[in-house]
gemmi code that builds the backbone of each chain (N, CA, C; Angstrom):
import gemmi

chains = {
    "A": [
        ("UNK", (40.900, -56.341, 8.134), (41.364, -55.462, 9.132), (41.038, -55.509, 10.337)),
        ("UNK", (40.730, -55.395, 11.500), (40.013, -55.448, 12.903), (39.336, -54.153, 12.887)),
        ("UNK", (38.140, -54.154, 13.750), (37.138, -53.141, 13.900), (37.537, -51.697, 14.808)),
        ("UNK", (37.288, -50.596, 14.143), (38.457, -49.221, 14.534), (37.515, -49.017, 15.958)),
        ("UNK", (36.143, -49.549, 15.550), (35.289, -49.202, 17.100), (35.781, -48.744, 18.479)),
        ("UNK", (35.624, -48.601, 19.436), (36.096, -49.036, 20.588), (35.200, -50.001, 20.942)),
        ("UNK", (35.954, -51.095, 21.918), (34.987, -51.837, 22.416), (33.422, -51.230, 23.417)),
        ("UNK", (33.438, -49.961, 23.979), (32.136, -49.505, 24.416), (31.625, -49.231, 23.620)),
        ("UNK", (32.138, -48.563, 21.863), (31.280, -48.263, 21.422), (30.217, -49.505, 20.048)),
        ("UNK", (31.078, -50.216, 20.273), (30.675, -51.973, 19.532), (29.428, -52.353, 20.689)),
        ("UNK", (29.761, -52.241, 22.017), (29.003, -52.968, 22.721), (27.668, -51.540, 23.071)),
        ("UNK", (27.751, -50.430, 22.755), (26.128, -49.759, 22.853), (25.421, -49.639, 21.566)),
        ("UNK", (26.135, -50.699, 20.361), (25.542, -50.633, 19.227), (24.808, -49.530, 18.786)),
        ("UNK", (24.987, -48.636, 19.087), (24.817, -47.015, 18.268), (25.465, -46.533, 16.818)),
        ("UNK", (24.970, -46.853, 15.642), (25.658, -46.049, 14.848), (25.578, -44.456, 15.135)),
        ("UNK", (25.434, -44.170, 13.957), (25.564, -42.465, 13.503), (23.710, -41.967, 13.666)),
        ("UNK", (23.361, -40.736, 14.370), (22.267, -40.382, 14.936), (21.837, -40.070, 13.436)),
        ("UNK", (22.433, -40.058, 12.429), (22.058, -39.063, 11.083), (21.316, -37.921, 11.197)),
        ("UNK", (21.846, -37.209, 12.538), (21.875, -36.044, 12.324), (22.825, -35.116, 11.742)),
        ("UNK", (24.051, -35.365, 12.333), (24.781, -34.449, 11.179), (25.348, -33.068, 11.538)),
        ("UNK", (25.336, -31.886, 11.138), (25.367, -31.179, 10.466), (23.841, -29.630, 11.548)),
        ("UNK", (23.384, -30.804, 11.419), (21.324, -29.889, 11.954), (21.956, -28.762, 13.111)),
        ("UNK", (22.711, -29.607, 13.825), (22.504, -28.628, 14.984), (23.580, -27.363, 15.184)),
        ("UNK", (24.605, -27.648, 14.141), (25.441, -26.315, 13.783), (24.698, -25.216, 12.812)),
        ("UNK", (23.985, -26.300, 11.504), (23.138, -25.370, 10.544), (22.202, -24.541, 11.361)),
        ("UNK", (21.369, -24.985, 12.173), (20.464, -24.510, 12.706), (20.777, -23.246, 13.410)),
        ("UNK", (21.773, -23.710, 14.225), (22.000, -22.528, 15.180), (22.919, -21.390, 14.069)),
        ("UNK", (23.346, -21.517, 12.916), (23.669, -20.411, 11.877), (22.978, -19.904, 11.087)),
        ("UNK", (21.287, -20.888, 11.262), (20.522, -20.091, 10.070), (19.623, -19.832, 11.016)),
        ("UNK", (19.528, -19.489, 12.778), (18.712, -18.756, 12.974), (19.379, -17.763, 14.376)),
        ("UNK", (20.931, -17.467, 13.855), (21.717, -16.711, 14.284), (21.723, -15.381, 13.143)),
        ("UNK", (21.936, -15.996, 11.578), (21.168, -14.777, 10.418), (19.768, -14.182, 10.891)),
        ("UNK", (18.918, -14.866, 11.047), (17.943, -14.197, 10.817), (17.736, -14.134, 12.070)),
        ("UNK", (18.483, -13.478, 13.600), (18.441, -12.806, 14.421), (18.691, -11.469, 13.873)),
        ("UNK", (19.690, -11.439, 13.604), (19.969, -10.016, 13.140), (18.819, -8.844, 13.023)),
        ("UNK", (17.889, -8.627, 12.030), (17.763, -7.854, 11.523), (16.139, -8.053, 12.877)),
        ("UNK", (15.996, -9.093, 12.937), (15.472, -9.248, 13.654), (15.310, -8.830, 15.607)),
        ("UNK", (16.344, -8.635, 15.953), (16.809, -8.525, 17.264), (17.104, -6.685, 16.771)),
        ("UNK", (17.803, -6.384, 15.704), (17.895, -4.848, 15.922), (16.132, -4.354, 15.819)),
        ("UNK", (15.305, -5.014, 15.349), (14.170, -4.451, 15.300), (13.155, -4.087, 16.901)),
        ("UNK", (13.752, -5.386, 17.477), (13.421, -5.376, 19.109), (14.194, -4.558, 19.805)),
        ("UNK", (15.281, -4.000, 19.437), (16.240, -2.747, 19.930), (15.749, -2.036, 19.864)),
        ("UNK", (15.405, -1.672, 18.676), (14.691, -0.272, 18.154), (12.954, -0.091, 18.993)),
        ("UNK", (12.561, -1.130, 18.788), (10.741, -1.077, 19.443), (10.990, -0.976, 21.172)),
        ("UNK", (12.135, -1.995, 21.675), (12.153, -1.105, 22.937), (12.850, 0.128, 23.498)),
        ("UNK", (13.510, 0.301, 22.523), (13.803, 1.862, 22.854), (12.746, 3.074, 23.020)),
        ("UNK", (12.120, 2.950, 21.499), (11.188, 3.355, 20.876), (9.442, 3.678, 22.405)),
        ("UNK", (9.327, 2.100, 22.730), (8.580, 2.239, 23.325), (9.141, 1.270, 25.105)),
        ("UNK", (10.762, 2.395, 25.182), (10.690, 2.397, 26.272), (9.775, 2.580, 27.771)),
        ("UNK", (8.764, 4.350, 27.155), (8.195, 4.981, 28.099), (6.924, 4.903, 27.429)),
        ("UNK", (5.981, 3.918, 26.984), (5.453, 3.975, 25.976), (4.157, 4.137, 27.325)),
        ("UNK", (2.683, 4.547, 27.044), (1.496, 4.112, 27.475), (0.727, 2.901, 26.921)),
        ("UNK", (0.365, 2.657, 27.395), (-0.413, 1.428, 27.485), (-1.190, 0.917, 26.047)),
        ("UNK", (-2.129, 2.028, 25.518), (-2.538, 2.589, 24.521), (-1.659, 2.617, 22.923)),
        ("UNK", (-0.942, 3.363, 23.195), (0.222, 3.120, 22.532), (1.140, 1.531, 21.549)),
        ("UNK", (1.174, 1.085, 23.142), (1.867, -0.105, 23.142), (1.214, -0.986, 22.368)),
        ("UNK", (0.043, -1.268, 22.832), (-1.373, -2.510, 22.392), (-1.354, -1.892, 20.942)),
        ("UNK", (-1.562, -0.371, 20.342), (-1.413, -0.316, 18.954), (-0.485, -1.068, 18.304)),
        ("UNK", (0.751, -0.289, 18.761), (2.090, -1.074, 17.855), (2.030, -2.809, 17.973)),
        ("UNK", (1.481, -3.072, 19.214), (2.048, -4.389, 19.182), (0.918, -5.463, 17.913)),
        ("UNK", (-0.261, -4.535, 18.221), (-1.772, -5.114, 18.000), (-1.114, -4.661, 16.024)),
        ("UNK", (-0.708, -4.540, 15.579), (-0.361, -4.013, 14.122), (-0.070, -5.797, 13.909)),
        ("UNK", (-1.223, -5.959, 12.770), (-0.457, -7.552, 12.224), (1.519, -7.334, 11.574)),
        ("UNK", (1.672, -6.207, 10.664), (2.835, -6.293, 10.246), (4.473, -6.610, 11.209)),
        ("UNK", (3.590, -5.973, 12.563), (4.598, -5.901, 13.466), (4.878, -7.371, 14.487)),
        ("UNK", (3.439, -7.557, 14.700), (2.846, -8.807, 15.237), (4.157, -9.907, 14.386)),
        ("UNK", (3.572, -10.193, 13.143), (4.529, -10.605, 12.276), (6.073, -10.748, 12.421)),
        ("UNK", (6.763, -9.438, 12.312), (8.117, -9.688, 13.129), (8.434, -10.296, 14.512)),
        ("UNK", (7.228, -9.360, 15.291), (7.417, -10.514, 16.505), (7.440, -11.875, 16.724)),
        ("UNK", (6.214, -12.583, 16.274), (6.599, -14.129, 16.363), (8.043, -14.324, 15.006)),
        ("UNK", (8.284, -14.274, 14.057), (9.014, -14.291, 13.485), (10.595, -14.128, 14.612)),
        ("UNK", (10.470, -13.154, 15.348), (11.459, -12.870, 16.109), (11.159, -14.087, 17.530)),
        ("UNK", (10.594, -14.478, 18.067), (10.461, -15.170, 19.106), (11.186, -16.718, 18.693)),
        ("UNK", (10.147, -16.695, 17.555), (10.451, -18.841, 17.136), (11.845, -18.644, 16.810)),
        ("UNK", (12.448, -17.822, 16.383), (14.111, -17.375, 15.334), (15.221, -18.028, 17.310)),
        ("UNK", (14.469, -16.537, 17.958), (15.475, -16.419, 18.899), (15.159, -18.120, 20.441)),
        ("UNK", (14.151, -18.259, 19.994), (13.514, -19.308, 21.297), (14.638, -20.727, 20.549)),
        ("UNK", (14.489, -20.358, 19.131), (15.151, -21.978, 18.739), (16.895, -21.958, 19.092)),
        ("UNK", (17.414, -20.238, 18.406), (18.746, -20.119, 18.585), (19.428, -20.302, 20.044)),
        ("UNK", (18.348, -19.496, 21.081), (18.513, -19.597, 22.887), (18.378, -21.323, 23.153)),
        ("UNK", (17.441, -21.979, 22.808), (17.864, -23.517, 22.790), (18.649, -24.536, 22.603)),
        ("UNK", (19.290, -24.305, 21.361), (20.381, -24.742, 21.130), (22.316, -24.596, 21.451)),
        ("UNK", (21.924, -22.848, 21.818), (23.406, -22.538, 22.925), (23.084, -22.941, 24.054)),
        ("UNK", (21.888, -23.196, 24.727), (21.889, -23.484, 26.384), (22.370, -24.999, 26.287)),
        ("UNK", (22.331, -25.613, 24.986), (22.228, -27.070, 24.694), (23.565, -26.963, 25.451)),
        ("UNK", (24.448, -26.824, 24.374), (25.876, -26.602, 24.166), (26.189, -26.265, 26.110)),
        ("UNK", (26.206, -25.283, 26.366), (26.456, -24.946, 27.416), (26.044, -26.326, 28.816)),
        ("UNK", (25.256, -26.674, 28.900), (25.091, -27.815, 29.393), (25.916, -28.971, 29.212)),
        ("UNK", (25.497, -29.747, 28.220), (26.745, -30.442, 27.878), (28.173, -30.222, 27.917)),
        ("UNK", (28.615, -28.598, 27.776), (29.770, -28.306, 28.117), (30.339, -29.357, 30.513)),
        ("UNK", (29.238, -28.370, 30.559), (29.066, -27.775, 31.931), (28.986, -29.055, 33.311)),
        ("UNK", (28.191, -29.730, 32.387), (27.113, -30.671, 33.292), (27.700, -31.963, 33.447)),
        ("UNK", (28.567, -32.787, 34.022), (28.838, -33.915, 33.518), (27.913, -35.098, 34.217)),
        ("UNK", (27.430, -35.265, 35.425), (26.515, -36.363, 35.528), (25.491, -36.568, 34.617)),
        ("UNK", (25.292, -37.745, 34.546), (24.339, -38.271, 33.444), (22.716, -37.531, 33.656)),
        ("UNK", (22.544, -38.078, 34.904), (21.383, -37.690, 35.739), (21.112, -35.997, 35.289)),
        ("UNK", (22.003, -35.730, 36.092), (21.648, -33.747, 36.316), (21.900, -33.400, 34.885)),
        ("UNK", (22.745, -33.802, 34.117), (22.805, -33.507, 32.331), (21.341, -33.646, 32.084)),
        ("UNK", (21.260, -34.542, 32.155), (19.548, -35.341, 31.183), (18.703, -33.695, 31.528)),
        ("UNK", (18.268, -34.512, 33.016), (17.476, -33.043, 33.911), (17.647, -31.250, 33.317)),
        ("UNK", (18.727, -31.142, 33.102), (19.272, -29.902, 32.478), (18.944, -29.736, 31.188)),
        ("UNK", (19.349, -30.704, 30.530), (18.428, -30.463, 28.791), (17.548, -30.528, 28.952)),
        ("UNK", (16.397, -31.007, 29.805), (14.969, -31.679, 29.676), (14.178, -30.192, 30.482)),
        ("UNK", (15.018, -29.943, 31.159), (14.781, -28.379, 31.658), (14.345, -27.184, 30.660)),
        ("UNK", (15.763, -26.938, 30.022), (16.158, -26.171, 28.665), (14.823, -26.479, 27.850)),
        ("UNK", (14.413, -27.554, 27.120), (13.675, -27.687, 26.288), (12.008, -27.092, 26.673)),
        ("UNK", (11.461, -27.229, 28.103), (10.433, -27.072, 28.459), (10.970, -25.372, 28.895)),
        ("UNK", (11.659, -24.871, 29.028), (11.767, -23.991, 29.322), (11.342, -22.944, 28.086)),
        ("UNK", (12.464, -22.864, 27.403), (12.183, -22.789, 25.521), (10.762, -22.597, 24.834)),
        ("UNK", (10.525, -24.033, 25.362), (9.294, -24.171, 24.641), (7.702, -23.461, 25.419)),
        ("UNK", (8.042, -23.241, 26.473), (7.303, -22.835, 26.957), (7.398, -20.583, 26.986)),
        ("UNK", (8.457, -20.664, 27.338), (8.599, -18.775, 26.730), (7.743, -18.675, 25.124)),
        ("UNK", (8.358, -19.531, 24.390), (7.830, -19.579, 22.421), (6.230, -19.279, 22.779)),
        ("UNK", (5.716, -20.524, 23.408), (4.384, -20.535, 23.236), (3.393, -19.395, 24.261)),
        ("UNK", (4.251, -19.059, 25.302), (3.669, -17.537, 26.250), (3.733, -16.396, 25.146)),
        ("UNK", (4.672, -16.486, 24.786), (5.316, -14.926, 23.245), (4.390, -15.319, 22.655)),
        ("UNK", (3.934, -16.348, 21.727), (3.479, -16.326, 20.585), (1.469, -16.211, 21.216)),
        ("UNK", (1.309, -16.670, 22.361), (0.210, -16.181, 22.673), (-0.592, -14.960, 22.839)),
        ("UNK", (0.610, -14.458, 23.830), (0.494, -13.046, 23.923), (0.275, -12.160, 22.940)),
        ("UNK", (1.156, -12.386, 21.282), (1.315, -11.413, 20.839), (-0.281, -11.784, 19.919)),
        ("UNK", (0.023, -13.162, 19.621), (-1.737, -13.256, 18.969), (-2.820, -12.861, 19.030)),
        ("UNK", (-2.805, -12.414, 20.809), (-4.054, -11.953, 21.582), (-4.271, -10.180, 20.971)),
        ("UNK", (-2.353, -9.734, 21.052), (-2.794, -8.203, 20.869), (-2.923, -7.927, 19.415)),
        ("UNK", (-3.073, -8.684, 18.583), (-3.111, -8.373, 16.638), (-4.532, -8.995, 16.626)),
        ("UNK", (-4.731, -10.318, 17.106), (-6.598, -10.844, 16.754), (-6.891, -10.522, 17.170)),
        ("UNK", (-7.107, -9.967, 18.655), (-7.929, -9.597, 19.927), (-8.760, -9.846, 20.663)),
    ],
    "B": [
        ("UNK", (37.366, -53.528, 30.109), (36.315, -52.451, 28.965), (36.331, -51.365, 30.126)),
        ("UNK", (36.116, -51.488, 30.786), (35.608, -50.154, 31.868), (36.763, -49.125, 32.485)),
        ("UNK", (37.956, -49.879, 32.671), (39.274, -48.983, 32.794), (39.397, -48.171, 31.720)),
        ("UNK", (39.185, -48.642, 30.166), (39.577, -47.833, 29.301), (38.547, -46.514, 28.862)),
        ("UNK", (37.329, -45.941, 29.837), (36.454, -45.202, 29.758), (36.808, -44.508, 30.846)),
        ("UNK", (37.529, -45.138, 32.253), (37.434, -44.090, 33.945), (38.984, -43.871, 33.767)),
        ("UNK", (39.879, -44.485, 33.224), (40.941, -44.687, 33.317), (41.745, -42.443, 33.368)),
        ("UNK", (42.489, -42.562, 34.279), (42.808, -40.591, 34.067), (43.225, -40.340, 33.062)),
        ("UNK", (43.073, -39.258, 32.033), (43.399, -39.349, 30.787), (44.453, -37.723, 31.206)),
        ("UNK", (45.524, -37.318, 30.867), (45.837, -36.153, 30.637), (45.202, -34.851, 30.322)),
        ("UNK", (45.640, -33.869, 31.426), (44.464, -32.601, 30.752), (44.977, -31.996, 30.636)),
        ("UNK", (44.742, -30.975, 29.422), (45.159, -29.577, 29.213), (44.842, -28.150, 30.168)),
        ("UNK", (46.406, -27.589, 30.206), (45.635, -26.370, 31.475), (44.548, -25.656, 31.356)),
        ("UNK", (43.561, -25.265, 32.350), (43.128, -24.974, 32.106), (42.947, -23.437, 32.646)),
        ("UNK", (42.205, -22.249, 31.606), (42.292, -20.882, 31.665), (42.938, -19.977, 32.618)),
        ("UNK", (42.914, -20.253, 33.959), (43.972, -19.613, 34.806), (45.180, -19.304, 34.491)),
        ("UNK", (45.653, -20.168, 33.875), (47.314, -20.670, 34.023), (47.907, -19.477, 32.807)),
        ("UNK", (46.695, -19.387, 31.539), (46.913, -18.191, 30.449), (47.125, -17.117, 31.338)),
        ("UNK", (47.979, -15.826, 29.992), (47.972, -14.711, 30.215), (46.751, -14.468, 30.255)),
        ("UNK", (45.909, -13.308, 30.362), (44.628, -13.317, 29.849), (44.625, -12.324, 29.078)),
        ("UNK", (43.920, -12.763, 27.474), (43.951, -11.807, 26.792), (42.345, -11.836, 26.136)),
        ("UNK", (42.417, -10.445, 25.605), (40.964, -9.969, 24.780), (39.898, -10.900, 24.376)),
        ("UNK", (40.721, -11.903, 22.997), (40.186, -12.731, 22.841), (39.321, -13.939, 23.840)),
        ("UNK", (40.295, -14.327, 24.753), (39.887, -15.201, 25.458), (38.221, -14.542, 26.738)),
        ("UNK", (38.288, -13.158, 26.984), (37.572, -12.150, 27.475), (36.382, -12.587, 26.072)),
        ("UNK", (36.740, -12.191, 24.970), (35.055, -12.017, 24.034), (34.697, -13.543, 24.017)),
        ("UNK", (35.286, -15.016, 24.051), (34.703, -15.782, 23.982), (33.821, -16.053, 25.086)),
        ("UNK", (34.075, -15.844, 26.250), (33.719, -16.327, 27.899), (32.532, -14.995, 27.621)),
        ("UNK", (32.554, -13.595, 27.036), (31.185, -12.745, 27.025), (30.743, -13.220, 26.393)),
        ("UNK", (31.005, -13.881, 24.851), (29.997, -14.626, 24.019), (29.365, -15.415, 25.144)),
        ("UNK", (29.677, -16.210, 25.612), (28.478, -17.429, 26.184), (27.739, -16.563, 27.351)),
        ("UNK", (28.554, -15.560, 28.389), (28.099, -15.386, 29.255), (26.571, -14.263, 28.512)),
        ("UNK", (27.064, -13.209, 27.751), (25.690, -12.797, 27.059), (24.931, -13.618, 26.708)),
        ("UNK", (24.801, -14.875, 25.671), (23.843, -16.071, 25.433), (23.344, -16.355, 26.753)),
        ("UNK", (23.851, -16.588, 27.625), (22.845, -17.204, 28.657), (21.752, -16.129, 29.047)),
        ("UNK", (22.452, -14.975, 30.167), (22.131, -13.708, 30.018), (20.913, -13.629, 29.258)),
        ("UNK", (21.386, -13.204, 27.854), (20.006, -13.169, 26.469), (18.932, -14.280, 27.040)),
        ("UNK", (19.356, -15.797, 27.709), (18.397, -16.362, 27.752), (17.597, -16.609, 28.610)),
        ("UNK", (18.347, -15.924, 30.067), (17.320, -15.349, 31.054), (16.071, -14.041, 31.040)),
        ("UNK", (16.632, -13.404, 29.638), (16.339, -12.401, 29.670), (14.986, -12.270, 28.820)),
        ("UNK", (14.700, -12.959, 28.251), (13.218, -13.553, 27.819), (12.512, -13.814, 28.365)),
        ("UNK", (12.467, -14.164, 29.846), (11.724, -14.450, 30.870), (10.800, -12.685, 30.813)),
        ("UNK", (11.809, -11.538, 30.314), (11.196, -10.447, 30.647), (10.584, -9.904, 29.599)),
        ("UNK", (10.695, -10.768, 28.315), (10.096, -10.036, 26.815), (9.174, -10.520, 27.007)),
        ("UNK", (8.723, -12.264, 27.610), (7.510, -12.764, 27.634), (6.098, -11.956, 28.860)),
        ("UNK", (7.097, -11.779, 29.795), (6.356, -10.556, 30.501), (5.610, -9.638, 30.126)),
        ("UNK", (6.832, -8.553, 29.607), (6.358, -7.735, 28.201), (5.173, -8.082, 27.305)),
        ("UNK", (5.113, -8.722, 26.491), (4.094, -9.159, 25.729), (3.015, -9.523, 26.456)),
        ("UNK", (3.088, -10.431, 27.715), (1.508, -11.517, 28.228), (1.031, -10.063, 28.619)),
        ("UNK", (1.801, -8.829, 29.464), (1.507, -7.958, 30.207), (0.233, -7.302, 29.412)),
        ("UNK", (1.118, -6.655, 28.112), (0.528, -5.526, 27.110), (-0.545, -6.321, 26.599)),
        ("UNK", (-0.794, -8.051, 26.705), (-1.641, -8.697, 25.980), (-2.802, -8.374, 26.689)),
        ("UNK", (-2.615, -8.488, 28.685), (-3.531, -8.755, 29.252), (-4.218, -7.905, 29.849)),
        ("UNK", (-3.963, -6.307, 30.191), (-4.078, -5.072, 30.280), (-3.525, -4.096, 30.407)),
        ("UNK", (-4.434, -2.671, 30.827), (-4.017, -1.921, 31.375), (-3.145, -1.884, 32.629)),
        ("UNK", (-3.692, -2.865, 33.751), (-3.370, -2.695, 35.188), (-1.891, -3.909, 34.990)),
        ("UNK", (-1.380, -4.766, 34.251), (-0.898, -5.433, 33.955), (0.412, -4.522, 33.122)),
        ("UNK", (-0.105, -4.385, 32.293), (0.955, -3.162, 31.680), (1.289, -1.980, 32.180)),
        ("UNK", (0.908, -1.372, 33.419), (1.167, -0.586, 34.080), (2.528, -0.870, 35.496)),
        ("UNK", (2.427, -2.246, 35.647), (3.460, -3.085, 36.134), (4.613, -2.679, 35.911)),
        ("UNK", (4.982, -3.110, 34.471), (5.864, -3.049, 33.915), (6.335, -1.494, 33.414)),
        ("UNK", (5.465, -0.709, 33.123), (5.859, -0.016, 32.827), (6.356, 1.147, 33.908)),
        ("UNK", (5.944, 0.307, 35.466), (6.485, 0.973, 36.240), (8.173, 0.548, 36.559)),
        ("UNK", (8.113, -0.645, 36.774), (9.751, -1.216, 36.306), (10.434, -0.690, 35.806)),
        ("UNK", (10.296, -0.677, 34.572), (11.129, 0.035, 32.916), (10.931, 0.972, 32.937)),
        ("UNK", (10.114, 2.054, 33.868), (10.815, 3.504, 34.092), (11.797, 4.214, 35.427)),
        ("UNK", (11.560, 2.977, 36.345), (12.935, 3.005, 36.779), (14.099, 2.880, 36.711)),
        ("UNK", (15.227, 3.358, 37.691), (16.555, 3.262, 37.413), (16.939, 1.990, 37.073)),
        ("UNK", (16.428, 1.111, 38.590), (17.129, -0.450, 37.911), (16.420, -1.091, 36.760)),
        ("UNK", (15.045, -0.522, 36.166), (14.563, -1.268, 35.550), (15.581, -0.312, 33.833)),
        ("UNK", (15.530, 0.689, 33.942), (16.314, 1.286, 32.572), (18.212, 0.503, 32.584)),
        ("UNK", (18.293, 0.325, 33.954), (19.444, -0.005, 33.855), (19.581, -1.346, 33.086)),
        ("UNK", (18.762, -2.765, 33.428), (18.183, -4.074, 33.220), (18.435, -3.466, 31.792)),
        ("UNK", (17.577, -2.547, 30.800), (17.192, -2.318, 29.487), (18.675, -2.193, 28.830)),
        ("UNK", (19.253, -1.648, 29.369), (20.527, -0.625, 28.862), (21.335, -2.499, 28.686)),
        ("UNK", (21.549, -2.721, 30.140), (22.269, -4.149, 29.866), (22.088, -5.030, 28.870)),
        ("UNK", (20.320, -4.848, 28.689), (19.716, -5.908, 27.224), (20.518, -5.694, 26.243)),
        ("UNK", (20.190, -4.649, 26.346), (20.080, -3.996, 24.351), (22.256, -4.352, 24.182)),
        ("UNK", (22.757, -4.084, 25.360), (23.854, -4.387, 24.906), (24.378, -5.534, 25.170)),
        ("UNK", (23.713, -5.903, 25.239), (24.038, -7.798, 25.559), (24.062, -8.441, 24.323)),
        ("UNK", (22.691, -8.065, 23.743), (21.929, -8.257, 22.092), (23.198, -7.491, 21.262)),
        ("UNK", (23.667, -6.327, 21.263), (24.662, -5.895, 20.394), (26.022, -6.936, 20.526)),
        ("UNK", (26.273, -7.013, 21.954), (27.354, -7.728, 21.909), (27.506, -9.536, 21.087)),
        ("UNK", (26.452, -9.496, 21.973), (26.129, -11.313, 21.269), (25.900, -11.380, 19.799)),
        ("UNK", (25.532, -10.500, 19.318), (25.128, -10.124, 17.604), (27.023, -9.613, 17.024)),
        ("UNK", (27.545, -9.460, 17.678), (29.167, -9.049, 16.749), (29.768, -9.877, 17.053)),
        ("UNK", (29.340, -10.945, 18.299), (30.147, -11.940, 18.213), (29.754, -12.753, 17.409)),
        ("UNK", (28.341, -13.225, 17.318), (28.245, -13.885, 15.953), (28.553, -13.706, 14.676)),
        ("UNK", (28.697, -12.261, 14.684), (29.142, -11.358, 13.025), (30.693, -12.504, 13.116)),
        ("UNK", (31.303, -12.066, 14.076), (32.609, -12.484, 14.134), (32.714, -14.448, 13.635)),
        ("UNK", (32.050, -15.191, 14.403), (31.747, -16.105, 14.408), (31.350, -17.214, 12.486)),
        ("UNK", (30.689, -15.569, 12.449), (30.147, -15.815, 10.619), (31.239, -15.479, 9.997)),
        ("UNK", (32.236, -14.764, 10.038), (33.484, -14.360, 9.166), (34.340, -15.676, 9.308)),
        ("UNK", (34.255, -16.337, 10.968), (35.278, -17.450, 10.905), (34.904, -18.314, 10.104)),
        ("UNK", (33.610, -18.888, 10.176), (33.184, -19.880, 9.167), (33.735, -19.845, 7.920)),
        ("UNK", (33.945, -18.880, 7.298), (34.386, -18.889, 5.867), (36.066, -18.825, 6.045)),
        ("UNK", (36.179, -19.370, 6.750), (37.800, -19.549, 6.668), (38.337, -18.303, 6.996)),
        ("UNK", (37.995, -16.865, 6.667), (38.859, -15.870, 6.808), (39.111, -15.516, 8.795)),
        ("UNK", (39.962, -14.080, 8.443), (40.373, -13.722, 9.857), (41.040, -14.777, 11.091)),
        ("UNK", (42.040, -15.761, 10.879), (42.109, -16.503, 11.769), (43.705, -16.335, 12.307)),
        ("UNK", (44.246, -15.219, 11.042), (45.622, -15.270, 11.488), (45.195, -13.877, 13.132)),
        ("UNK", (46.884, -13.710, 13.557), (46.305, -13.187, 14.872), (46.026, -11.915, 14.425)),
        ("UNK", (46.851, -11.100, 13.583), (46.235, -9.457, 13.119), (45.117, -9.554, 13.370)),
        ("UNK", (44.561, -10.201, 12.501), (42.886, -9.881, 12.146), (42.099, -10.258, 13.375)),
        ("UNK", (42.494, -11.487, 13.549), (41.879, -11.522, 15.636), (41.781, -10.348, 16.290)),
        ("UNK", (43.029, -10.033, 16.454), (43.181, -8.739, 17.414), (42.702, -7.651, 16.589)),
        ("UNK", (41.834, -7.482, 15.287), (41.199, -6.148, 14.609), (40.532, -7.009, 15.256)),
        ("UNK", (39.249, -7.817, 14.749), (38.439, -8.151, 14.845), (37.502, -8.192, 15.872)),
        ("UNK", (38.876, -8.610, 17.116), (38.275, -8.748, 18.695), (38.368, -6.853, 19.202)),
        ("UNK", (38.933, -6.009, 18.978), (38.912, -4.921, 19.473), (37.507, -4.472, 18.446)),
        ("UNK", (36.853, -4.830, 17.545), (35.636, -4.081, 17.601), (34.408, -4.592, 17.547)),
        ("UNK", (34.834, -6.051, 18.292), (33.051, -6.838, 18.033), (33.589, -6.153, 19.578)),
        ("UNK", (34.389, -5.646, 20.956), (34.392, -5.189, 21.981), (34.232, -3.661, 21.750)),
        ("UNK", (34.325, -3.005, 21.421), (33.832, -1.354, 21.083), (32.773, -1.373, 20.343)),
        ("UNK", (32.182, -1.659, 19.348), (31.260, -1.675, 18.424), (29.771, -1.588, 19.463)),
        ("UNK", (30.403, -2.416, 19.646), (28.229, -2.938, 20.814), (28.283, -1.488, 21.718)),
        ("UNK", (29.203, -1.454, 22.704), (29.150, -0.099, 23.220), (28.705, 1.046, 22.817)),
        ("UNK", (29.823, 1.142, 21.802), (29.125, 2.405, 20.698), (27.548, 2.742, 20.562)),
        ("UNK", (27.198, 1.465, 20.073), (25.986, 1.082, 19.671), (24.928, 1.369, 20.524)),
        ("UNK", (25.788, 0.972, 21.479), (24.475, 0.733, 22.982), (24.226, 2.277, 23.292)),
        ("UNK", (25.578, 2.860, 23.566), (25.592, 3.984, 23.992), (24.377, 5.288, 22.622)),
        ("UNK", (24.568, 4.743, 21.871), (24.231, 5.562, 20.570), (23.023, 5.332, 20.149)),
        ("UNK", (22.589, 4.000, 20.997), (21.152, 4.165, 20.738), (19.938, 4.732, 21.958)),
        ("UNK", (20.687, 4.797, 22.642), (20.262, 5.006, 24.436), (19.968, 7.023, 24.262)),
        ("UNK", (21.324, 7.539, 23.777), (21.422, 8.535, 23.583), (19.897, 9.270, 23.195)),
        ("UNK", (19.802, 8.458, 21.510), (19.007, 8.939, 20.528), (17.419, 8.473, 20.931)),
        ("UNK", (17.778, 7.326, 21.998), (16.205, 7.556, 22.637), (15.760, 8.286, 23.980)),
        ("UNK", (16.697, 8.993, 24.641), (16.887, 9.977, 25.193), (16.319, 11.347, 24.975)),
        ("UNK", (16.909, 11.321, 24.101), (17.268, 12.957, 23.111), (16.149, 13.061, 22.312)),
        ("UNK", (15.796, 12.292, 21.278), (14.689, 12.690, 20.427), (13.103, 12.005, 20.835)),
        ("UNK", (13.541, 10.414, 21.336), (12.333, 10.007, 21.386), (11.150, 10.027, 22.477)),
        ("UNK", (12.359, 10.700, 23.693), (11.326, 10.827, 24.633), (10.672, 9.751, 25.475)),
        ("UNK", (12.174, 9.056, 26.169), (12.373, 8.078, 26.668), (12.277, 7.859, 28.168)),
        ("UNK", (12.018, 9.432, 28.596), (11.912, 9.762, 30.375), (10.738, 9.061, 30.266)),
    ],
}
model = gemmi.Model(1)
for chain_id, residues in chains.items():
    chain = gemmi.Chain(chain_id)
    for i, (resn, *xyz) in enumerate(residues, 1):
        res = gemmi.Residue()
        res.name, res.seqid = resn, gemmi.SeqId(i, " ")
        for name, pos in zip(("N", "CA", "C"), xyz):
            atom = gemmi.Atom()
            atom.name, atom.element = name, gemmi.Element(name[0])
            atom.pos, atom.b_iso = gemmi.Position(*pos), 0.0
            res.add_atom(atom)
        chain.add_residue(res)
    model.add_chain(chain)
structure = gemmi.Structure()
structure.add_model(model)
structure.setup_entities()
């Protein structure tokens, strides 16, 4: 029986990336984690919408609050990075611009993640 | 070989062809709120970095977040979070293979558009009434 693959596929010689359902699975895992974490963030935003500096830093400096904030940052950034990747792949069709957008997505997500972690660590550890 | 990949293929009609439905709007809104929340993390980073930097930097955040436009952004931010969360819950239901029949799709669509609005309003009414968010 002849090869079912397209000529283009055969020329490229690329098999499966062996990543399978990782994107989908991690998108759902982070989505699940984001539910309680996001509810916490909304609560924190609302309670502290008008807080002064001392109240806010005391709140964010609490190690338990800091832990939740760190989990939220990592989970939310992971989730949004996966999400925007799909949006880019759906709407940007030029290979070069798509690649640039995908790299920009990575850079943005990691920068936000590290910046937020740095801030929380400084608030908790001092 | 190249004509196999570049030949014009028949395309399905795009969204403007169809009658506007709630489920279409929710699909688009789920993506739109997702992208908005993505951009909104800049505000989260600004808030945290300002608090970590010092009183002057934090005072700038407080000035903006206390102003009417800042409150409008925070209100929109919380709605986007709730809306995207309920959109995600809808996808979790679908992930189990349930809720695909038209009747349940419609019911879930109505719930996922109304509940975020009610929750957002409720949270902010509570914030202004009991917690002194002014």
